[in-house]
PANU-509755 format. One line per field, with one value per residue (C-alpha): y, x, z; residue number from 1. Coordinates in nm, 2 decimals. Layout:
% PANU-509755
yy [Y:...]
xx [X:...]
zz [Z:...]
i [NUM:...]
***
This chain:
% PANU-509755
yy [16.83:16.55:16.62:16.31:16.20:15.91:15.94:15.79:15.88:16.02:16.20:16.15:16.40:16.57:16.93:17.14:17.47:17.67:17.54:17.73:17.63:17.61:17.56:17.72:18.01:18.04:18.36:18.33:18.63:18.76:19.06:19.31:19.67:19.93:20.27:20.40:20.39:20.61:20.37:20.08:20.28:20.35:19.98:19.88:20.14:20.03:19.66:19.76:19.95:19.65:19.41:19.65:19.65:19.27:19.21:19.46:19.26:18.93:19.08:19.18:18.84:18.67:18.88:18.76:18.40:18.33:18.60:18.93:18.77:18.54:18.84:19.04:18.85:19.06:19.38:19.29:19.24:19.58:19.74:19.59:19.71:20.06:20.06:20.38:20.28:19.95:20.10:20.39:20.15:19.96:20.28:20.39:20.05:20.10:20.45:20.40:20.07:20.09:19.75:19.62:19.64:19.26:19.26:19.57:19.42:19.08:19.23:19.47:19.23:18.96:19.20:19.28:18.91:18.82:19.10:18.99:18.62:18.69:18.82:18.48:18.62:18.82:18.59:18.89:19.02:18.67:18.66:18.99:18.80:18.56:18.86:19.03:18.70:18.67:19.02:19.01:18.71:18.90:19.22:19.01:18.82:19.15:19.27:18.94:18.93:18.59:18.51:18.38:18.15:18.20:17.96:18.18:18.46:18.26:18.44:18.25:17.88:17.69:17.34:17.36:17.18:17.11:16.87:16.79:16.98:17.01:16.99:17.37:17.43:17.23:17.39:17.73:17.61:17.78:17.52:17.81:17.86:17.55:17.29:17.02:16.95:16.73:16.65:16.48:16.26:16.09:15.81:15.77:15.79:16.09:16.39:16.59:16.32:16.29:16.66:16.67:16.42:16.63:16.94:16.73:16.84:16.60:16.51:16.31:16.24:16.06:16.19:16.20:16.49:16.73:17.03:16.97:16.97:17.22:17.60:17.86:17.92:17.59:17.43:17.10:16.82:16.64:16.30:16.20:15.89:15.72:15.92:16.08:16.44:16.61:16.93:17.18:16.91:16.92:17.00:16.63:16.53:16.84:16.75:16.38:16.49:16.74:16.45:16.23:16.51:16.54:16.16:16.16:16.45:16.25:15.95:16.18:16.30:15.93:15.88:16.20:16.04:15.81:16.11:16.04:15.66:15.42:15.23:14.87:14.57:14.37:14.13:14.41:14.44:14.80:14.94:15.28:15.50:15.79:16.07:16.20:16.57:16.81:17.12:17.23:17.38:17.02:16.97:17.11:16.82:16.56:16.68:16.72:16.37:16.21:16.07:15.90:15.99:16.14:15.85:16.06:16.43:16.51:16.76:16.83:17.08:17.30:17.31:17.34:17.63:17.83:18.03:17.89:17.61:17.66:17.75:17.53:17.77:17.77:17.39:17.37:17.60:17.38:17.05:17.20:17.33:16.98:16.80:17.04:17.03:16.65:16.68:16.38:16.16:16.00:16.20:16.02:16.27:16.17:16.34:16.54:16.34:16.56:16.41:16.23:16.49:16.70:16.96:17.26:17.57:17.64:17.28:17.18:16.82:16.62:16.56:16.19:15.94:15.81:16.04:15.81:15.55:15.81:16.07:16.14:16.14:15.98:15.96:16.34:16.37:16.15:16.34:16.68:16.62:16.99:17.02:16.69:16.78:17.11:16.91:16.65:16.92:17.10:16.77:16.68:17.02:16.99:16.64:16.76:16.90:16.57:16.21:16.22:15.93:15.99:15.80:15.79:15.74:15.55:15.32:15.04:14.90:14.87:15.08:15.38:15.34:15.31:15.62:15.83:15.70:15.78:16.15:16.16:16.03:16.28:16.58:16.46:16.43:16.78:16.94:16.77:16.89:17.25:17.21:17.17:16.93:16.64:16.37:16.03:15.82:15.90:15.60:15.59:15.38:15.35:15.37:15.04:15.14:14.96:14.59:14.52:14.66:14.47:14.14:14.20:14.33:14.05:14.20:14.56:14.48:14.40:14.77:14.99:15.08:15.05:15.02:15.23:15.08:15.34:15.14:15.42:15.35:14.99:14.89:15.07:14.93:14.58:14.58:14.78:15.01:15.39:15.50:15.81:15.62:15.56:15.28:15.06:15.18:14.84:14.70:14.93:14.67:14.72:14.39:14.18:13.86:13.95:14.29:14.13:13.87:14.14:14.33:14.01:13.95:14.30:14.28:13.94:14.04:14.34:14.14:13.87:14.14:14.30:14.61:14.75:14.82:15.10:15.19:15.55:15.49:15.54:15.18:15.22:15.41:15.20:15.04:14.72:14.69:14.76:14.41:14.25:14.46:14.40:14.03:14.07:14.22:14.58:14.78:15.14:15.27:15.62:15.79:16.12:16.27:16.26:15.88:15.82:15.81:15.59:15.35:15.35:15.27:14.98:14.84:14.83:14.56:14.34:14.04:14.03:13.65:13.62:13.87:13.66:13.38:13.62:13.75:13.40:13.30:13.61:13.52:13.15:13.07:13.38:13.42:13.75:14.08:14.03:13.72:13.91:14.19:13.93:13.76:14.09:14.20:13.86:13.91:14.28:14.17:13.96:14.24:14.39]
xx [7.41:7.64:7.77:7.98:8.29:8.52:8.90:9.23:9.33:9.68:9.77:9.62:9.40:9.06:9.01:8.70:8.73:8.62:8.71:8.98:8.97:9.32:9.22:9.31:9.06:8.88:9.02:8.84:8.66:8.50:8.63:8.35:8.30:8.21:8.05:8.20:8.57:8.66:8.46:8.67:9.00:8.88:8.80:9.15:9.33:9.13:9.23:9.60:9.58:9.41:9.67:9.95:9.83:9.78:10.14:10.28:10.10:10.23:10.58:10.57:10.46:10.72:11.00:10.90:10.84:11.09:11.35:11.42:11.60:11.31:11.07:11.25:11.08:10.76:10.96:10.97:10.59:10.54:10.76:10.54:10.23:10.37:10.50:10.36:10.44:10.25:9.95:9.92:9.93:9.64:9.44:9.51:9.39:9.06:9.01:9.12:8.95:8.65:8.73:8.67:8.95:9.01:9.08:9.31:9.50:9.54:9.65:9.91:10.05:10.07:10.27:10.52:10.55:10.63:10.88:11.07:11.05:11.22:11.53:11.69:12.04:11.91:11.79:11.70:11.46:11.31:11.24:11.04:10.81:10.72:10.67:10.43:10.24:10.19:10.09:9.84:9.67:9.63:9.49:9.26:9.13:9.02:8.86:8.66:8.59:8.77:9.00:9.35:9.43:9.76:9.83:10.10:9.85:9.60:9.54:9.25:9.19:9.10:9.11:9.27:9.08:9.27:9.28:9.63:9.91:10.26:10.56:10.60:10.23:10.25:10.57:10.39:10.12:10.13:10.03:9.91:9.62:9.60:9.44:9.44:9.38:9.17:9.26:9.09:9.38:9.68:9.76:9.92:10.26:10.21:10.42:10.13:10.05:10.41:10.44:10.11:10.26:10.58:10.37:10.16:9.83:9.54:9.50:9.27:9.37:9.21:8.86:8.80:8.55:8.60:8.68:8.35:8.14:8.29:8.26:8.49:8.38:8.19:8.24:8.43:8.50:8.81:8.87:9.23:9.20:8.92:8.92:8.58:8.49:8.17:8.06:7.84:7.76:7.46:7.50:7.48:7.77:7.97:7.93:8.03:8.35:8.44:8.42:8.63:8.90:8.92:8.96:9.24:9.41:9.39:9.55:9.83:9.89:9.94:10.19:10.37:10.46:10.69:10.89:11.21:11.17:11.39:11.23:11.23:11.01:10.83:11.13:11.38:11.52:11.62:11.51:11.62:11.31:11.40:11.22:11.20:11.26:11.26:11.42:11.59:11.26:11.13:11.37:11.12:10.88:11.17:11.27:10.90:10.82:11.13:11.29:11.63:11.77:11.69:11.66:11.60:11.68:11.53:11.78:11.59:11.38:11.69:11.69:11.31:11.28:11.55:11.54:11.88:12.12:12.19:12.55:12.80:12.78:12.40:12.39:12.66:12.45:12.14:12.33:12.52:12.20:12.04:12.35:12.40:12.03:12.04:12.31:12.52:12.23:12.26:12.14:12.10:12.12:11.99:12.17:11.96:11.66:11.52:11.32:10.99:10.74:11.01:11.12:11.35:11.26:11.63:11.73:11.63:11.52:11.42:11.05:11.00:10.72:10.78:11.00:10.97:11.17:11.39:11.65:11.64:11.83:12.18:12.15:12.13:12.41:12.65:12.57:12.61:12.93:12.98:12.64:12.69:13.03:12.90:12.66:12.92:13.16:12.90:12.81:13.17:13.24:12.93:13.02:13.23:12.91:12.74:12.69:12.65:12.54:12.53:12.29:12.27:11.92:11.80:12.10:12.04:12.40:12.72:12.90:12.67:12.74:13.12:13.12:12.93:13.15:13.47:13.35:13.29:13.63:13.79:13.62:13.72:14.08:14.06:13.91:14.17:14.45:14.31:14.32:13.94:13.84:13.62:13.48:13.65:13.35:13.09:12.89:12.80:12.50:12.23:11.86:11.71:11.42:11.50:11.42:11.76:11.94:11.72:11.78:12.16:12.16:12.41:12.66:12.60:12.63:13.00:13.06:12.81:12.79:12.41:12.09:11.77:11.47:11.26:10.93:10.73:10.92:11.02:10.66:10.54:10.84:10.79:10.42:10.44:10.17:10.21:10.12:9.94:9.72:9.38:9.30:9.58:9.60:9.48:9.82:10.01:10.04:10.30:10.21:10.22:10.43:10.65:10.74:10.80:11.03:11.24:11.27:11.37:11.64:11.78:11.79:11.94:12.21:12.31:12.33:12.54:12.80:12.77:12.58:12.24:11.92:11.67:11.35:11.26:10.96:10.61:10.57:10.80:10.53:10.24:10.09:10.00:10.35:10.54:10.49:10.60:10.91:11.01:10.98:11.19:11.47:11.46:11.72:11.60:11.24:11.22:10.89:10.71:10.78:10.41:10.41:10.71:10.53:10.24:10.49:10.70:10.38:10.30:10.66:10.65:10.38:10.55:10.77:11.04:11.05:10.68:10.70:10.97:10.71:10.45:10.67:10.77:10.40:10.32:10.60:10.57:10.20:10.01:9.94:9.75:9.78:9.43:9.56:9.86:9.64:9.41:9.72:9.84:9.50:9.45:9.79:9.71:9.37:9.56:9.79:9.74]
zz [9.43:9.53:9.88:9.96:9.77:9.83:9.75:9.86:10.21:10.15:10.47:10.82:10.99:10.97:10.85:10.83:10.64:10.33:9.98:9.79:9.42:9.27:8.90:8.57:8.51:8.18:8.02:7.68:7.54:7.22:7.02:6.98:6.87:7.14:7.13:7.45:7.38:7.68:7.91:7.78:7.83:8.19:8.24:8.11:8.33:8.64:8.57:8.54:8.87:9.04:8.90:9.02:9.38:9.37:9.25:9.50:9.78:9.64:9.62:9.99:10.10:9.87:10.03:10.38:10.30:10.01:10.05:9.88:9.58:9.49:9.53:9.27:8.99:9.08:9.02:8.65:8.66:8.82:8.54:8.27:8.45:8.45:8.10:7.94:7.58:7.60:7.79:7.55:7.25:7.41:7.47:7.10:6.98:7.17:7.04:6.68:6.62:6.86:7.01:7.36:7.63:7.63:7.26:7.27:7.57:7.39:7.05:7.18:7.44:7.17:6.95:7.23:7.33:6.97:6.94:7.26:7.18:6.84:7.02:7.04:7.11:7.41:7.70:7.91:7.65:7.60:7.97:7.94:7.70:7.99:8.22:7.97:7.93:8.31:8.35:8.06:8.21:8.54:8.38:8.16:8.46:8.62:8.30:8.28:8.66:8.69:8.99:8.93:9.22:9.40:9.69:9.83:9.90:10.11:10.44:10.59:10.69:10.37:10.22:9.87:9.59:9.27:8.98:9.10:9.28:9.14:9.37:9.33:9.41:9.72:9.83:9.83:10.07:10.41:10.67:10.90:10.66:10.44:10.66:10.39:10.02:9.79:9.43:9.14:9.05:9.22:9.46:9.80:9.64:9.41:9.49:9.63:9.88:9.99:10.03:10.24:10.48:10.50:10.58:10.82:10.68:10.59:10.22:10.00:9.63:9.35:9.43:9.05:9.04:9.34:9.11:8.91:9.23:9.47:9.45:9.62:9.97:10.02:10.36:10.33:10.58:10.47:10.64:10.56:10.78:10.56:10.24:10.28:10.17:10.26:10.09:10.28:10.55:10.78:11.15:11.25:11.01:11.12:11.49:11.42:11.25:11.51:11.76:11.53:11.50:11.88:11.91:11.65:11.84:12.16:11.98:11.84:12.20:12.31:12.02:12.12:12.45:12.25:12.10:12.30:12.32:12.14:11.85:11.97:11.90:12.17:12.19:12.22:11.86:11.78:11.44:11.31:11.25:11.01:10.83:10.47:10.41:10.11:10.26:10.58:10.69:10.73:11.02:11.26:11.19:11.21:11.56:11.68:11.59:11.74:11.43:11.49:11.15:10.81:10.57:10.26:10.19:9.85:9.73:9.40:9.59:9.61:9.24:9.19:9.43:9.25:8.93:8.82:8.92:9.29:9.35:9.54:9.84:9.84:9.84:10.11:10.34:10.29:10.36:10.65:10.81:10.80:10.93:11.22:11.30:11.34:11.60:11.49:11.39:11.04:10.73:10.40:10.12:9.78:9.49:9.24:9.12:8.85:8.56:8.53:8.65:8.82:8.57:8.59:8.38:8.33:8.24:7.89:7.90:7.59:7.53:7.59:7.54:7.89:8.10:8.40:8.20:8.04:8.10:8.47:8.81:8.79:8.41:8.39:8.65:8.46:8.14:8.31:8.51:8.61:8.76:8.95:9.07:9.21:9.43:9.53:9.64:9.84:10.01:10.08:10.24:10.46:10.57:10.87:11.03:11.09:11.00:10.62:10.40:10.02:9.80:9.42:9.28:8.97:8.95:8.70:8.65:8.85:8.59:8.67:9.04:8.98:8.76:9.02:9.30:9.09:9.05:9.42:9.50:9.25:9.41:9.76:9.65:9.49:9.81:10.04:9.80:9.85:10.23:10.26:10.55:10.45:10.68:10.64:10.74:10.47:10.36:9.99:9.89:9.62:9.60:9.49:9.26:8.94:8.94:8.76:9.06:9.30:9.12:9.12:9.48:9.58:9.33:9.43:9.80:9.75:9.65:9.82:10.19:10.21:10.01:10.05:9.88:9.69:9.68:9.50:9.17:9.24:9.26:8.95:8.75:8.87:8.81:8.49:8.63:8.64:9.00:8.87:8.62:8.77:8.51:8.64:9.00:9.12:9.01:9.24:9.51:9.78:9.95:9.64:9.71:9.41:9.56:9.90:9.74:9.57:9.90:10.09:9.83:9.86:10.25:10.25:10.00:10.21:10.53:10.36:10.30:10.64:10.50:10.60:10.41:10.46:10.29:10.19:9.98:10.12:10.20:10.50:10.69:10.57:10.87:10.68:10.54:10.86:11.03:10.70:10.67:11.03:10.95:10.64:10.85:10.72:10.92:10.87:10.80:10.66:10.61:10.64:10.98:11.07:11.04:11.27:11.61:11.51:11.35:11.67:11.86:11.63:11.64:12.02:11.99:11.73:11.81:11.54:11.54:11.49:11.21:11.04:11.03:10.90:10.62:10.52:10.50:10.29:10.04:10.02:10.09:9.97:9.60:9.59:9.76:9.92:10.09:10.23:10.37:10.53:10.69:10.84:10.96:11.13:11.31:11.41:11.56:11.81:11.92:12.26]
i [1:2:3:4:5:6:7:8:9:10:11:12:13:14:15:16:17:18:19:20:21:22:23:24:25:26:27:28:29:30:31:32:33:34:35:36:37:38:39:40:41:42:43:44:45:46:47:48:49:50:51:52:53:54:55:56:57:58:59:60:61:62:63:64:65:66:67:68:69:70:71:72:73:74:75:76:77:78:79:80:81:82:83:84:85:86:87:88:89:90:91:92:93:94:95:96:97:98:99:100:101:102:103:104:105:106:107:108:109:110:111:112:113:114:115:116:117:118:119:120:121:122:123:124:125:126:127:128:129:130:131:132:133:134:135:136:137:138:139:140:141:142:143:144:145:146:147:148:149:150:151:152:153:154:155:156:157:158:159:160:161:162:163:164:165:166:167:168:169:170:171:172:173:174:175:176:177:178:179:180:181:182:183:184:185:186:187:188:189:190:191:192:193:194:195:196:197:198:199:200:201:202:203:204:205:206:207:208:209:210:211:212:213:214:215:216:217:218:219:220:221:222:223:224:225:226:227:228:229:230:231:232:233:234:235:236:237:238:239:240:241:242:243:244:245:246:247:248:249:250:251:252:253:254:255:256:257:258:259:260:261:262:263:264:265:266:267:268:269:270:271:272:273:274:275:276:277:278:279:280:281:282:283:284:285:286:287:288:289:290:291:292:293:294:295:296:297:298:299:300:301:302:303:304:305:306:307:308:309:310:311:312:313:314:315:316:317:318:319:320:321:322:323:324:325:326:327:328:329:330:331:332:333:334:335:336:337:338:339:340:341:342:343:344:345:346:347:348:349:350:351:352:353:354:355:356:357:358:359:360:361:362:363:364:365:366:367:368:369:370:371:372:373:374:375:376:377:378:379:380:381:382:383:384:385:386:387:388:389:390:391:392:393:394:395:396:397:398:399:400:401:402:403:404:405:406:407:408:409:410:411:412:413:414:415:416:417:418:419:420:421:422:423:424:425:426:427:428:429:430:431:432:433:434:435:436:437:438:439:440:441:442:443:444:445:446:447:448:449:450:451:452:453:454:455:456:457:458:459:460:461:462:463:464:465:466:467:468:469:470:471:472:473:474:475:476:477:478:479:480:481:482:483:484:485:486:487:488:489:490:491:492:493:494:495:496:497:498:499:500:501:502:503:504:505:506:507:508:509:510:511:512:513:514:515:516:517:518:519:520:521:522:523:524:525:526:527:528:529:530:531:532:533:534:535:536:537:538:539:540:541:542:543:544:545:546:547:548:549:550:551:552:553:554:555:556:557:558:559:560:561:562:563:564:565:566:567:568:569:570:571:572:573:574:575:576]
***
């Protein structure tokens, strides 16, 4: 068996633990005749009881970790598992037709699901169909002896192994137990990688075949520094990586000494070093790593973690918590960025050939003004509790920005008319992630207060290369002279109008990119909290004037990304 895999190092650190496979189970079965009908009935009832105790345990954990309201979804599952009419129909099917329990379960559950789904005028009953489907899968898994993985129920130290992790999967991971994860697909800028850095757990993505090789319970070494995975390693390898983990911890301790230091270059230029967050819970990591601001608050997680549109008050509470928690330091809040691979079960989006180039972010917000206005009101109400900066994502044209800004101004006027206090120093900016906006940055700079460059999308749109597509991943090139030229234009355009430019894409924390970005004059770097201190350590050793020369060479003399990397590596080799 292959015991060494290479993937993409997506989040720093080293973890050694048991594998926990988070993959879709095979629930296929054959319908067959049985002699012992009562034995099948007993098998079915036993599986129902096992499923009941499992769901009860999940409900208890969910109530603690997610809150009572979120946990109530499992009450519906318990009701289905205790439904005498449905269970009796299954038992009758076994006895009357002499079929196996799996078949009886599937037939009767299918009938109930079809009946509830047909009640199109009754959303409550239609939801029951989904509950029966979930419960049926769980009972069937026990009949077949197959495990249904559930990341929220992990209670021992593990490394999660999956084909990919959705944002909601990753949000369920408990970092007390999940020491890291490895996936088959993905890149450094995939959502699972970004979330791993937010959770400050090591991760490797794009291993191609980890799910085919690893079994539950295998011991794994995950090296998130170099992208190596070892399965059931020998003692020598184990000892070597325990030593490497200790050395990395010692380096982290050195970085930690810079927690309260200002971020200044070797020649004394101050640069704002900020962190990206998804929920108020991430504040702990921001403070622990000494970030000077929040450069990106991804508000879509408020929507993704909710069973319906979050109310104005719920959103207000979340924004207020972050603004207060930052104690007057700037907080850039991105308005809802749903679409692409971020879907909401309660928001019907059209099926699109390419959703990343389709109906998403500000395009949805402008088409659904009530939803957008609810978010804007919550933000405006929260603005008095800190230093708020509002950022609109996915802006392609000036008209889109003007329309969004007009709604913001209208809601501000409405709140003030109702006697609600609103801060008078809110900066309003845009995310630069569409090449059209980058090219016209000199026009946008006259009307916005700031730019924040979202390099994850800007790179894939500029290079026409899907960042999740393994076949074209070689074209995802943050240091390509074309990308650097676009970034330079955006920064220069903002400075010409007396405005500032930040970067909230993953490139901002990339240790090869940082010297180039310092040289291009980037004002604010926002990254995963876990990257802040090592970036501060690097910046301390960079002379901003020398970096200007470096960036100029990269844009004007280099023709390939390889030449740019070599140029940076040569410079870093000379640093003390």
